[in-house]
C-alpha positions in Angstrom: -5.9 -15.7 -8.3 -5.9 -19.1 -10.2 -3.1 -17.5 -12.6 -1.2 -16.4 -9.6 -1.4 -19.8 -7.8 -0.2 -21.2 -11.1 2.6 -18.7 -11.3 3.8 -20.0 -8.0 3.6 -23.5 -9.0 5.9 -22.8 -11.7 8.5 -21.0 -9.5 8.3 -23.9 -6.9 9.1 -26.2 -9.8 12.1 -23.9 -11.2 13.7 -22.4 -8.0 15.0 -19.1 -9.1 15.3 -15.6 -7.4 12.1 -13.9 -7.8 11.3 -10.5 -6.3 7.9 -8.7 -6.6 7.6 -5.1 -7.5 6.3 -3.9 -4.1 8.8 -1.0 -4.1 7.2 1.0 -1.3 8.9 -1.5 1.0 12.3 -0.2 -0.1 11.3 3.6 0.3 13.8 4.8 3.0 11.1 6.7 5.1 8.8 3.6 5.1 11.9 1.4 5.9 12.8 3.7 8.7 9.1 3.4 10.0 9.1 -0.4 9.9 12.6 -0.6 11.6 11.1 1.8 14.5 8.1 -0.4 14.9 10.2 -3.6 14.9 12.4 -2.0 17.6 9.6 -1.1 19.8 9.8 2.5 19.9 6.4 3.0 20.0 5.5 0.2 22.3 2.7 -2.1 21.0 1.4 -1.2 17.7 -2.2 -0.7 17.9 -3.6 1.1 14.9 -2.2 2.1 11.5 -3.3 4.5 9.0 -2.3 4.5 5.4 -3.2 7.2 2.9 -2.6 7.1 -0.6 -3.9 9.6 -3.2 -3.2 9.9 -6.8 -2.8 13.4 -8.4 -5.5 12.6 -11.0 -7.7 9.8 -12.2 -6.6 7.5 -15.0 -8.6 7.3 -18.2 -11.7 5.1 -18.1 -10.3 2.9 -20.8 -7.5 2.1 -18.4 -9.9 1.6 -15.5 -11.8 -1.0 -17.6 -8.9 -3.1 -17.8 -7.0 -2.5 -14.6 -8.7 -5.2 -12.4 -10.2 -2.2 -10.3 -8.8 0.2 -7.7 -8.4 -2.6 -5.0 -6.1 -4.6 -7.3 -4.5 -1.8 -9.3 -3.8 0.8 -6.6 -4.7 -0.2 -3.1 -2.7 -3.5 -3.5 0.3 -1.7 -2.7 -1.2 -0.3 0.6 -2.5 -3.7 1.3 1.0 -5.2 1.1 2.4 -2.2 3.3 -0.4 -3.2 5.8 0.9 -6.7 5.9 4.4 -5.6 6.1 4.1 -3.3 8.9 1.5 -5.0 11.1 3.5 -8.3 10.9 0.5 -10.3 12.2 -2.2 -12.4 10.5 -5.3 -10.2 9.1 -8.4 -11.9 9.8 -11.1 -9.6 8.4 -11.6 -6.9 5.6 -14.4 -4.3 5.4 -14.5 -2.0 2.6 -16.5 1.0 1.3 -16.1 3.0 -1.8 -17.8 5.6 -4.1 -17.4 7.1 -7.5 -17.5 10.8 -7.0 -14.4 12.1 -9.1 -15.0 11.0 -12.7 -18.4 9.5 -13.6 -16.8 7.5 -16.4 -14.9 5.4 -13.7 -18.2 4.5 -12.1 -19.7 3.7 -15.7 -16.6 1.5 -16.2 -17.6 -0.4 -13.0 -15.2 0.9 -10.7 -14.8 3.3 -7.6 -12.4 6.3 -7.5 -12.6 6.6 -3.7 -12.3 4.0 -1.0 -11.6 3.0 2.4 -10.7 -0.2 3.8 -10.4 -1.5 7.4 -8.3 -4.4 8.3 -8.3 -6.4 11.8 -5.5 -8.8 12.9 -5.7 -11.6 15.0 -5.1 -9.7 18.1 -7.3 -6.9 17.2 -5.0 -4.3 15.7 -6.8 -1.9 13.3 -5.6 -0.7 10.0 -7.5 1.9 7.7 -6.4 2.4 4.3 -7.8 5.6 2.5 -7.5 5.8 -1.3 -8.4 8.5 -3.9 -7.7 8.8 -7.6 -7.4 12.5 -7.1 -5.3 14.9 -4.9 -5.1 18.5 -6.4 -1.8 19.0 -4.7 0.3 16.0 -5.8 1.0 12.5 -4.8 -0.2 12.2 -1.3 1.6 9.2 0.5 1.7 9.1 4.3 1.7 6.5 7.1 0.8 6.9 10.7 1.6 4.0 13.1 0.2 4.7 16.7 1.1 2.5 19.7 1.1 2.2 23.4 4.0 4.3 23.8 3.9 6.9 21.0 3.4 7.5 17.2 5.3 7.4 14.0 4.5 9.5 10.9 5.9 9.1 7.5 5.3 12.2 5.7 5.2 13.3 2.0 8.3 14.0 0.0 8.6 17.1 -1.6 11.6 18.6 -4.0 13.2 20.7 -1.2 11.5 19.8 2.2 11.9 23.7 2.4 9.1 25.5 4.7 8.8 29.2 5.1 7.5 30.7 8.1 6.3 34.5 8.1 3.5 36.7 9.4 0.9 35.0 7.3 1.6 31.6 8.3 3.8 28.5 7.0 4.3 27.5 3.6 5.9 24.4 2.1 6.5 22.8 -1.3 3.7 20.6 -2.8 4.4 17.0 -2.6 6.1 15.4 -5.5 3.7 14.8 -8.4 3.4 11.2 -9.0 4.9 7.6 -8.1 8.0 8.0 -10.6 9.2 11.2 -8.8 8.1 10.1 -5.2 9.8 6.5 -5.5 12.5 7.2 -7.5 15.2 5.9 -4.8 12.8 3.1 -3.8 13.0 1.8 -7.4 16.8 2.0 -7.2 16.9 0.3 -3.8 14.5 -2.5 -5.0 16.7 -3.4 -8.0 19.8 -3.4 -5.9 17.9 -5.8 -3.4 17.0 -8.1 -6.1 20.6 -8.1 -7.3 22.0 -9.0 -3.8 19.4 -11.6 -3.1 20.4 -13.4 -6.2 24.2 -13.1 -5.4 23.7 -13.8 -1.7 21.1 -16.6 -2.5 18.6 -15.2 -0.1 15.0 -14.2 -0.4 14.3 -10.6 -1.4 12.5 -8.3 0.6 9.1 -8.7 -1.4 8.6 -12.0 -2.9 6.0 -13.9 -5.0 4.1 -15.1 -2.0 3.5 -11.6 -0.7 1.8 -10.9 -4.1 -0.6 -13.6 -3.4 -1.5 -12.7 -0.1 -2.0 -9.1 -1.1 -4.3 -10.3 -3.9 -6.2 -12.1 -1.4 -6.9 -8.9 0.6 -7.8 -7.0 -2.6 -10.3 -9.8 -3.6 -11.7 -9.6 -0.2 -12.0 -5.9 -0.3 -14.0 -6.1 -3.5 -16.2 -8.7 -2.2 -17.0 -6.5 1.0 -17.7 -3.5 -1.3 -20.1 -5.6 -3.5 -21.9 -7.2 -0.7 -21.6 -4.7 1.8 -20.4 -6.7 4.7 -17.2 -7.5 6.7 -15.4 -10.4 4.9 -13.7 -13.0 7.4 -10.9 -14.8 5.6 -11.0 -18.4 5.5 -7.2 -18.4 6.6 -5.3 -15.4 8.0 -3.2 -13.5 5.5 
């Protein structure tokens, strides 16, 4: 956190266009979900569910240097929660286990975790992370509101569904983040260039990184101490 604040101080002294790599904000499906929430398509947003599961766990050597699941993996989901809820988050409660790879637990981390966020008005967000999904990269979001529900689904290579006497069969989700978010990465770079040309803020900036890190730190503290963490200042 101290290094992040130092970086923000340098940016304030040298005003340049600075975009943060929260590429999921640029994903067309997630962006459409955000637009629909903002336009009131489901009325007042009440609960948000974010699922993010990697196809396989990283090596224990990586885990030991990664900063932990909350900072390395869930931080993207924490940013999505801030972006979609669009309301100050007041509390964080986390649970986690090491049930996939014992080496991850030995490295001092968890490979399975759930976090509940509560906003100032009482909106709830649950984030579910796993380092393993045998079927591919599982990336889904559900937004539930007073007048309906929105769901962002997994992407597959063809989105083709076969229906026969035995039931329905679809392609597996795309395997990992490079395939799943290829278009988002392109749009992210485009937004950065446009922000520089138009002298405007990019969709995700340095301050968003600081706030997501605050949530990740709170989640780790919650897991370690087994209690809900009330944030000193809403995120």
